[in-house]
C-alpha positions in Angstrom: -6.7 38.8 -6.1 -8.8 40.9 -8.5 -7.0 41.9 -11.7 -7.1 45.7 -12.3 -7.5 46.6 -16.0 -7.8 50.0 -17.5 -11.6 49.7 -17.7 -11.8 48.9 -13.9 -9.0 51.3 -12.8 -10.0 54.3 -10.8 -11.2 57.2 -12.9 -8.3 59.4 -12.1 -5.9 56.9 -13.7 -8.2 56.5 -16.7 -8.2 60.3 -17.1 -4.4 60.5 -17.0 -4.2 57.8 -19.7 -6.8 59.7 -21.8 -5.0 63.0 -21.5 -1.7 61.3 -22.4 -3.2 60.1 -25.6 -4.7 63.5 -26.5 -1.3 65.0 -25.8 0.3 62.5 -28.2 -2.1 63.7 -30.9 -1.2 67.3 -30.4 2.5 66.5 -30.4 1.8 64.7 -33.7 0.1 67.9 -35.1 3.2 69.9 -34.3 5.6 67.3 -35.7 3.6 67.0 -38.9 3.4 70.8 -39.2 7.2 71.2 -38.7 7.9 68.4 -41.2 5.5 69.9 -43.8 6.9 73.4 -43.5 10.5 72.2 -43.8 10.1 69.6 -46.5 7.0 70.4 -48.6 5.6 73.9 -48.1 7.7 77.0 -48.1 6.6 80.6 -49.0 5.3 83.8 -47.7 1.7 82.6 -48.0 2.2 80.5 -44.9 3.8 83.3 -42.9 2.4 83.4 -39.4 0.6 80.1 -39.6 1.4 78.0 -36.5 2.9 74.6 -37.1 0.1 73.0 -35.1 -2.5 74.3 -37.6 -0.3 73.2 -40.6 0.0 69.8 -39.0 -3.8 69.5 -38.6 -4.2 70.3 -42.3 -1.5 67.8 -43.2 -3.2 65.0 -41.2 -6.6 65.8 -42.8 -5.0 65.3 -46.2 -3.2 62.2 -45.0 -6.6 60.8 -43.9 -7.8 60.9 -47.5 -4.6 59.3 -48.8 -4.7 56.5 -46.2 -8.3 55.9 -47.0 -7.6 55.4 -50.7 -4.9 52.9 -49.6 -7.3 51.2 -47.2 -4.8 51.9 -44.4 -7.2 54.1 -42.3 -7.1 51.5 -39.5 -6.7 51.3 -35.8 -3.3 49.7 -36.1 -1.7 52.0 -38.7 -2.9 55.4 -37.5 -1.3 55.0 -34.0 2.0 54.2 -35.7 1.7 57.5 -37.7 0.7 59.4 -34.6 3.6 58.1 -32.5 6.1 58.8 -35.3 4.9 62.3 -35.8 4.7 62.9 -32.1 8.3 61.8 -31.5 9.4 64.3 -34.2 7.3 67.0 -32.6 8.8 66.4 -29.1 12.3 66.4 -30.5 11.6 69.7 -32.3 10.2 71.3 -29.1 13.2 70.1 -27.1 15.5 71.7 -29.6 13.7 75.0 -29.4 13.2 75.0 -25.6 10.3 77.3 -26.0 9.4 77.0 -22.3 12.6 78.8 -21.4 11.3 82.1 -22.7 8.3 82.0 -20.4 9.9 80.9 -17.1 11.6 84.3 -16.4 8.3 86.2 -16.8 6.4 84.5 -14.0 8.2 86.2 -11.1 5.1 88.0 -9.9 2.9 87.5 -6.9 -0.1 87.6 -9.2 1.1 84.4 -10.9 0.2 82.3 -7.8 -3.5 83.2 -7.4 -4.1 83.4 -11.2 -2.3 80.0 -11.7 -4.2 78.3 -8.9 -7.5 79.6 -10.3 -6.6 78.5 -13.8 -5.7 75.0 -12.4 -9.1 74.6 -10.8 -10.9 75.7 -13.9 -8.8 73.6 -16.2 -9.0 70.4 -14.1 -12.7 70.7 -13.6 -13.3 71.2 -17.3 -11.0 68.2 -18.2 -12.7 66.0 -15.6 -16.1 67.0 -16.9 -15.1 66.2 -20.4 -13.7 62.8 -19.3 -17.2 61.6 -18.2 -19.1 60.1 -21.1 -22.1 62.2 -22.1 -25.3 60.9 -23.7 -25.7 64.1 -25.9 -27.6 62.8 -28.9 -25.8 64.5 -31.8 -22.4 62.6 -31.5 -24.3 59.3 -31.2 -26.1 60.1 -34.5 -23.1 60.9 -36.7 -20.2 62.9 -35.3 -18.8 60.0 -33.3 -20.2 57.3 -35.6 -18.4 58.0 -38.8 -14.8 57.9 -37.4 -15.6 54.7 -35.7 -17.1 53.1 -38.8 -14.3 54.3 -41.1 -11.6 52.9 -38.8 -13.4 49.5 -38.7 -13.7 49.5 -42.5 -10.1 50.8 -43.2 -11.3 53.8 -45.2 -13.9 56.5 -45.6 -17.3 55.6 -47.1 -20.7 57.1 -47.4 -22.9 56.3 -44.4 -26.1 56.1 -46.3 -28.4 55.5 -43.3 -28.1 59.0 -42.0 -28.6 62.2 -44.0 -26.2 64.0 -41.7 -23.3 62.0 -43.1 -23.6 64.2 -46.2 -22.4 67.3 -44.3 -18.8 68.5 -45.0 -16.6 66.0 -43.3 -13.3 67.8 -42.3 -14.3 67.4 -38.6 -14.8 63.6 -38.9 -11.6 63.3 -41.0 -9.6 64.9 -38.2 -11.4 62.9 -35.5 -10.2 59.6 -36.8 -6.8 60.3 -35.4 -7.6 60.5 -31.7 -10.3 57.8 -32.2 -7.7 55.4 -33.5 -6.1 55.4 -30.0 -9.2 54.3 -28.3 -9.7 51.0 -26.4 -13.5 50.5 -26.7 -16.7 52.3 -27.6 -17.0 54.3 -24.4 -13.3 55.0 -24.3 -13.5 56.3 -27.9 -16.4 58.6 -27.1 -14.5 60.0 -24.1 -11.4 60.5 -26.2 -13.5 62.5 -28.8 -15.0 64.6 -26.0 -11.5 65.4 -24.6 -10.2 66.1 -28.1 -13.0 68.6 -28.8 -12.2 70.3 -25.4 -8.5 70.4 -26.4 -9.4 72.1 -29.6 -11.4 74.7 -27.6 -8.4 75.3 -25.3 -6.1 75.5 -28.3 -8.3 78.2 -29.9 -7.7 80.3 -26.8 -4.0 79.9 -27.1 -4.0 80.6 -30.8 -5.9 83.9 -30.3 -3.4 84.8 -27.6 -0.5 84.1 -29.8 -1.8 86.1 -32.7 -2.5 89.1 -30.5 1.0 89.0 -29.0 -0.2 88.9 -25.4 2.2 88.2 -22.6 1.6 85.8 -19.8 -0.7 88.2 -17.9 -2.8 88.7 -21.0 -2.8 85.0 -21.7 -3.9 84.2 -18.2 -6.7 86.7 -18.5 -8.0 85.2 -21.7 -7.8 81.7 -20.3 -9.7 82.7 -17.1 -12.4 84.4 -19.1 -12.9 81.5 -21.5 -12.5 78.5 -19.2 -15.0 80.1 -16.8 -17.5 80.7 -19.6 -20.4 78.3 -19.1 -21.5 78.4 -22.7 -18.0 77.5 -24.0 -17.4 74.8 -21.5 -20.8 73.2 -22.1 -20.4 72.9 -25.8 -16.7 72.1 -25.6 -17.2 68.9 -23.6 -19.2 67.0 -26.1 -18.0 64.9 -29.0 -19.5 67.2 -31.6 -17.4 69.0 -34.3 -18.4 72.5 -33.2 -15.1 73.0 -31.4 -13.2 72.0 -34.6 -15.1 74.6 -36.5 -14.5 77.1 -33.7 -10.7 76.3 -33.7 -10.4 76.8 -37.5 -12.6 80.0 -37.4 -10.4 81.4 -34.5 -7.2 80.9 -36.5 -8.8 82.5 -39.6 -10.3 85.5 -37.7 -7.1 86.0 -35.8 -5.4 86.9 -39.1 -8.2 89.4 -39.7 -8.0 91.0 -36.2 -4.2 91.2 -36.3 -4.4 92.9 -39.7 -7.0 95.4 -38.5 -4.8 96.7 -35.6 -1.5 96.4 -37.6 0.1 99.5 -38.9 1.2 97.7 -42.1 -1.5 97.6 -44.7 -0.2 94.4 -46.4 -3.6 92.8 -46.9 -5.2 89.8 -45.4 -3.3 86.6 -46.5 -5.1 84.1 -48.5 -4.4 81.4 -45.9 -6.8 83.2 -43.6 -9.6 82.8 -46.1 -8.6 79.2 -46.8 -8.8 78.4 -43.1 -12.3 79.9 -43.0 -13.2 77.5 -45.8 -11.9 74.6 -43.7 -14.2 75.8 -40.8 -17.1 75.9 -43.2 -16.1 72.3 -44.3 -16.6 71.3 -40.7 -19.9 73.1 -40.0 -21.7 75.1 -42.7 -22.9 77.5 -40.0 -19.3 78.8 -39.6 -19.9 80.7 -42.8 -21.8 83.3 -40.8 -18.6 84.4 -39.1 -17.1 85.4 -42.4 -20.4 87.1 -43.4 -19.8 89.4 -40.5 -16.1 90.0 -41.3 -16.5 90.9 -45.0 -18.0 94.4 -44.4 -15.1 95.1 -42.0 -12.6 94.3 -44.8 -14.0 97.2 -46.9 -13.8 99.6 -44.0 -10.1 99.2 -43.3 -8.6 97.9 -46.6 -6.8 100.2 -48.9 -6.9 100.0 -52.7 -7.9 96.8 -54.5 -10.7 95.9 -52.1 -12.7 94.0 -54.7 -9.7 92.1 -56.0 -8.7 91.1 -52.4 -12.3 90.1 -51.6 -12.8 88.0 -54.7 -9.5 86.2 -54.3 -10.3 85.6 -50.6 -13.7 84.2 -51.4 -12.2 82.0 -54.0 -9.7 80.6 -51.6 -12.4 80.1 -49.0 -14.6 78.2 -51.4 -12.0 75.7 -52.5 -12.6 72.9 -49.9 -16.4 73.5 -49.4 -17.0 73.2 -53.1 -15.4 69.7 -53.1 -17.9 68.5 -50.6 -20.7 70.4 -52.4 -20.0 68.6 -55.6 -19.9 65.3 -53.8 -23.3 66.0 -52.2 -24.7 67.2 -55.6 -23.6 63.9 -57.3 -25.2 61.8 -54.5 -28.4 63.7 -53.6 -28.9 66.4 -56.3 -28.4 69.1 -53.6 -25.0 70.7 -53.0 -25.6 71.3 -49.3 -28.1 68.5 -48.5 -30.2 68.4 -46.4 -30.4 72.2 -46.7 -32.3 73.3 -49.7 -30.8 75.9 -52.0 -32.4 77.7 -55.0 -32.1 76.1 -58.4 -31.5 72.7 -56.8 -33.8 69.9 -55.7 -32.9 66.6 -54.2 -33.3 63.3 -56.1 -36.5 61.4 -55.5 -34.7 58.9 -53.3 -33.3 61.7 -51.1 -36.4 63.9 -51.0 -37.8 63.9 -47.4 -41.4 65.1 -47.6 -42.5 67.8 -45.3 -45.3 66.4 -43.0 -47.2 68.9 -41.0 -47.7 66.7 -37.9 -44.0 65.9 -37.8 -42.9 69.5 -38.4 -45.2 70.7 -35.5 -43.4 68.3 -33.1 -40.0 69.4 -34.2 -40.9 73.1 -34.1 -38.4 75.0 -32.0 -40.5 78.0 -31.3 -39.3 81.6 -31.9 -38.4 84.8 -30.1 -38.1 88.4 -31.0 -34.8 89.8 -32.3 -34.4 91.9 -29.1 -35.0 88.9 -26.8 -32.5 86.8 -28.7 -29.9 89.6 -28.6 -30.3 89.9 -24.8 -30.0 86.2 -24.3 -26.9 86.0 -26.5 -25.1 89.0 -24.9 -25.9 87.6 -21.4 -24.4 84.2 -22.5 -21.1 86.0 -23.4 -20.7 87.0 -19.8 -17.2 88.4 -18.9 -15.9 87.9 -22.4 -18.5 90.4 -23.8 -17.7 92.9 -21.0 -13.9 92.7 -21.6 -14.4 93.1 -25.3 -16.6 96.2 -25.0 -14.3 97.7 -22.4 -11.3 97.2 -24.6 -13.1 98.7 -27.6 -14.1 101.8 -25.6 -10.6 102.2 -24.2 -8.9 101.9 -27.6 -11.0 104.4 -29.5 -8.2 106.9 -29.0 -5.9 104.9 -31.3 -8.2 105.5 -34.3 -11.5 104.2 -35.4 -10.1 102.4 -38.4 -8.4 99.9 -36.1 -11.2 99.5 -33.5 -14.3 99.7 -35.7 -13.8 96.5 -37.8 -13.7 94.1 -34.9 -16.6 95.8 -33.3 -18.6 95.8 -36.5 -17.8 92.1 -37.0 -19.1 91.2 -33.6 -22.3 93.3 -33.9 -23.1 91.9 -37.4 -22.4 88.4 -36.3 -24.6 88.8 -33.2 -27.5 90.1 -35.2 -27.1 87.4 -37.9 -27.0 84.7 -35.3 -30.1 85.9 -33.6 -32.0 86.1 -37.0 -30.8 82.7 -38.3 -30.5 80.6 -35.1 -33.9 81.3 -33.7 -34.5 80.8 -30.9 -30.9 81.6 -29.7 -31.2 79.1 -26.9 -31.2 76.4 -29.6 -28.5 78.1 -31.8 -26.2 79.3 -29.1 -23.6 76.7 -30.1 -23.3 78.4 -33.5 -23.1 81.9 -32.0 -19.9 81.3 -29.9 -17.4 81.1 -32.7 -16.2 84.7 -32.1 -15.7 84.3 -28.3 -12.0 83.4 -28.2 -11.1 86.3 -30.5 -13.3 88.6 -28.6 -11.5 87.7 -25.3 -8.1 88.2 -26.9 -8.9 91.4 -28.7 -10.5 93.0 -25.6 -7.5 92.0 -23.5 -5.1 93.4 -26.1 -6.9 96.7 -26.1 -6.6 96.8 -22.3 -2.9 95.8 -22.3 -1.8 99.0 -20.5 -3.8 97.9 -17.5 -3.1 94.2 -17.9 -2.1 93.6 -14.3 -5.2 95.3 -12.9 -7.5 93.5 -15.4 -6.0 90.1 -14.5 -6.4 90.8 -10.8 -10.0 91.8 -11.3 -10.9 88.8 -13.4 -9.2 86.4 -11.0 -11.1 87.8 -8.0 -14.4 87.8 -9.8 -13.9 84.2 -11.0 -13.1 83.1 -7.5 -16.1 84.9 -6.0 -18.6 83.1 -8.3 -20.6 80.2 -6.8 -19.6 78.0 -9.8 -16.0 78.2 -8.8 -16.6 76.6 -5.4 -18.8 74.0 -7.2 -15.9 73.2 -9.5 -13.5 72.7 -6.5 -16.0 70.3 -4.9 -16.4 68.5 -8.2 -12.6 68.0 -8.5 -12.4 66.7 -4.9 -15.2 64.2 -5.5 -13.6 63.2 -8.8 -10.4 62.3 -7.1 -12.2 60.4 -4.3 -14.4 58.4 -6.7 -13.0 54.9 -7.2 -15.5 54.0 -9.9 -14.4 53.8 -13.6 -15.6 56.4 -16.0 -19.0 55.5 -17.2 -22.4 57.0 -18.1 -24.2 58.4 -15.1 -27.9 58.0 -14.5 -30.2 59.8 -16.9 -27.2 60.7 -19.1 -27.1 57.1 -20.3 -28.2 56.9 -24.0 -31.8 55.4 -23.6 -31.4 52.8 -26.4 -27.8 51.8 -25.7 -28.7 48.6 -23.7 -30.9 47.4 -26.5 -28.2 48.1 -29.1 -25.6 46.2 -27.0 -28.0 43.3 -26.7 -28.6 43.3 -30.5 -24.8 43.3 -31.2 -24.6 40.0 -29.3 -27.7 38.3 -30.5 -28.9 39.5 -33.9 -27.4 38.1 -37.1 -24.6 40.1 -38.7 -25.9 42.6 -41.3 -29.3 43.1 -39.8 -31.1 46.4 -40.5 -33.1 48.0 -37.8 -35.7 50.7 -38.0 -36.0 53.0 -35.0 -39.5 54.4 -34.8 -38.1 57.6 -33.2 -34.7 57.5 -31.4 -31.8 58.8 -33.5 -28.7 57.2 -31.8 -26.7 54.5 -33.6 -23.2 54.9 -32.1 -23.3 51.7 -30.0 -24.9 49.5 -32.6 -23.0 47.2 -35.0 -26.0 47.1 -37.3 -27.4 49.6 -39.7 -30.1 51.7 -38.0 -32.6 53.7 -40.0 -34.6 56.4 -38.3 -38.2 56.8 -39.3 -38.4 60.6 -39.4 -35.0 61.1 -41.1 -35.4 58.6 -43.9 -37.1 59.5 -47.3 -39.1 56.2 -47.2 -39.6 56.2 -43.4 -41.5 59.5 -43.2 -44.1 58.0 -45.6 -45.3 55.8 -42.7 -46.8 58.9 -41.2 -49.0 59.5 -44.3 -52.4 57.8 -44.8 -51.5 54.3 -45.7 -53.1 50.8 -45.5 -51.3 48.1 -43.5 -50.2 46.5 -46.7 -48.8 49.8 -48.0 -46.8 50.2 -44.8 -45.3 46.8 -45.2 -44.4 47.7 -48.7 -42.5 50.7 -47.3 -40.7 48.4 -44.9 -39.8 46.2 -47.9 -38.3 49.2 -49.8 -36.3 50.1 -46.7 -35.0 46.6 -46.4 -35.4 46.5 -42.6 -35.4 43.3 -40.6 -36.4 44.6 -37.2 -38.0 47.7 -35.7 -37.8 49.0 -32.1 -39.5 51.6 -30.0 -40.1 52.4 -26.3 -42.8 50.0 -25.2 -44.7 52.6 -23.1 -44.2 55.7 -25.3 -43.4 54.6 -28.8 -43.5 58.1 -30.4 -44.0 61.7 -29.3 -47.6 62.9 -29.1 -50.0 60.5 -30.8 -47.8 59.8 -33.8 -48.1 56.0 -33.3 -51.8 56.3 -33.9 -51.1 57.2 -37.5 -49.1 54.0 -38.1 -50.9 50.7 -38.6 -47.8 48.6 -38.1 -48.4 48.8 -34.4 -51.6 46.8 -34.8 -49.7 44.0 -36.5 -47.5 43.4 -33.4 -48.1 40.0 -31.7 -46.8 36.4 -31.5 -48.9 35.5 -34.5 -48.6 38.7 -36.4 -46.1 39.8 -39.1 -44.3 41.9 -36.5 -43.3 39.6 -33.6 -41.7 40.7 -30.3 -38.2 39.5 -29.7 -37.0 41.1 -26.5 -37.5 44.2 -24.2 -34.4 45.8 -22.9 -34.5 48.9 -20.6 -38.1 49.7 -21.8 -37.3 49.4 -25.5 -39.1 46.6 -27.4 -37.4 45.0 -30.4 -39.6 43.3 -32.9 -38.9 41.0 -35.8 -40.5 41.6 -39.2 -41.6 38.2 -40.6 -41.6 37.4 -44.3 -45.1 36.3 -45.2 -43.7 33.6 -47.5 -41.7 32.0 -44.7 -42.7 32.7 -41.1 -39.3 31.5 -39.8 -37.3 34.0 -41.7 -37.0 37.8 -41.8 -36.6 39.8 -44.9 -32.9 39.2 -45.2 -31.2 35.8 -45.4 -30.1 35.0 -41.8 -29.0 31.9 -39.8 -32.0 29.5 -39.9 -31.0 28.2 -36.5 -31.2 31.7 -35.0 -33.5 31.8 -32.0 -34.2 35.1 -30.3 -33.6 35.3 -26.6 -36.1 36.2 -24.0 -39.4 36.1 -26.0 -41.3 34.3 -23.3 -40.9 37.2 -20.9 -42.1 39.9 -23.3 -45.2 42.1 -23.2 -46.2 44.1 -26.2 -48.6 47.0 -26.8 -52.2 46.0 -27.2 -53.8 46.2 -30.6 
């Protein structure tokens, strides 16, 4: 009889267990928020802030506290989550919030809209439950929570420049990651967590706009059927964390703009935008678009309100900026700002041949705008229709959201060029756009919901989603990487984990990923010393660079080591051989791992390792010719 474990269980059972753990995290958010509001934080400055958001902020602060106490571990965080989740469930049971909704669903339209929503939601959840080999999470976003949990606290991941970014997203991600049961399981949990933040942003926007169930269903149908939102929402990146925080912040702005009370925008809205910027610096462009709209509809004291708001917004980002400044000499490293220059040890030289390979291309502003507006799809149509329908209530209430969207679209197309590369940064406004457009069309909410439901069902992608759900239920294989979506260097990293000495340092000649490796991985083109290998050097000088980097091994794809002809600029490849200073160790899935031999002792690498260590599989290797 074969024993069935979670890793070998059918994928539908795995998915149920994954969703259960994500639900526990969200119950913990609510429980922490209720507890913080009742015991610690009281006052008008938090009026209108959902307990979920307050709980997220509380757990981010708790991450820092537990890190200082060395309790940021895989055994202690689940205890905190379960305790807070139990408190949250009890609070929801006392309030019985679901009772206020049940009586509103007595409409024939609830059936087709609900079934359509179920298909969209299930397909999106199942899609996010399949591990993706998207490179960015495997570089840093999924790496840092994993490393911190192993170490019991936060620390600076010096091998990647991207670890210097603001870290609110990673500080929040440690909570769902602590419930994982393996590396692949952890990656999937982070993917589903990001998708849950995306879905949560829709519900937050609906709540702030005061929409009923028909309006909420319309917003969910529009957003869950949006290809651009679903694509970026199913990866273990922090973009959805930034989108969630931005949505909460901008919802305060949008609600203020259509409100008859001119009470001013609360400082918490600005502070939340600062949290979004502390997740992704690019979230700042959303506030850049909103600032002009503040002047259009605000009463007296515009400058005072703006300065106080900007001060609140800058609080958290400045903490990370000071941290970066102390480490690298640049407040927002690796981005260069006037009056600052990185320290010599962090200054990555610009090399023309490398820049030409990384060049993303460009497009005209008009072309970018067309592509961006097309990517908005039904959300853009609903928003524009709502604005046109609401002009009759007064331009002071309609113009600010419209100006915000227009400015943000133009800024996005100018900064994120081409927009096909930067579309992930240009979607921050979409949940608010869907909610605002639906709100302005609230007099025709039944008709709008019917039209949206019919149009979603008629799209070809809807039938594809239904087929995908059916195949997902039938598939008895566990959740795993599929085909070309498997990270190319993952098999080599797993081999190295089992066979290389602990504490080994590896130099990747091009691939960025490091998530599945237990060792430090430096990437040539992202390391201040590594890029010097692409300059005119002698072989001896290149070995001196390796000495400075302190690497013990290097690896590359045996048939295509580097893009273009970059490998021809590096003399180290000529030193590869059984008698050379760079000796082949093993080839796994096309990637060749080589050992760097210390010239003073051929049996040892740069670092002190086990003298009895004997690499596996050398006799079967082939290496590039000199």
